[in-house]
C-alpha positions, 0 to 999 in steps of 0.5 A, spaced: 685 434 043 683 441 043 676 444 045 674 446 038 675 440 035 672 436 039 665 440 039 666 440 031 665 433 032 660 433 036 656 438 031 658 434 026 655 428 030 648 431 032 648 434 025 647 427 023 643 423 027 638 430 026 638 428 018 637 421 019 631 422 023 627 427 018 628 422 013 626 417 016 620 422 019 619 423 012 620 415 009 614 414 014 610 420 012 609 422 020 605 427 020 605 432 025 598 434 026 593 431 031 588 427 027 581 427 029 576 421 031 571 421 025 567 416 029 569 417 037 568 411 042 564 411 047 564 411 055 561 407 059 559 410 066 558 406 073 559 399 069 554 400 065 557 395 059 555 395 052 549 391 049 551 386 044 
């Protein structure tokens, strides 16, 4: 096989994978934005324990 044919096949396969990844991301509603937690987790210093 000549080089242009091999390149076309590789680019086609990469395009199919990219398209399927985009479809899966939309189906699972993946967000690229970073979300902020409304309630921050308290951090403890010097080995202190949470009072229960």
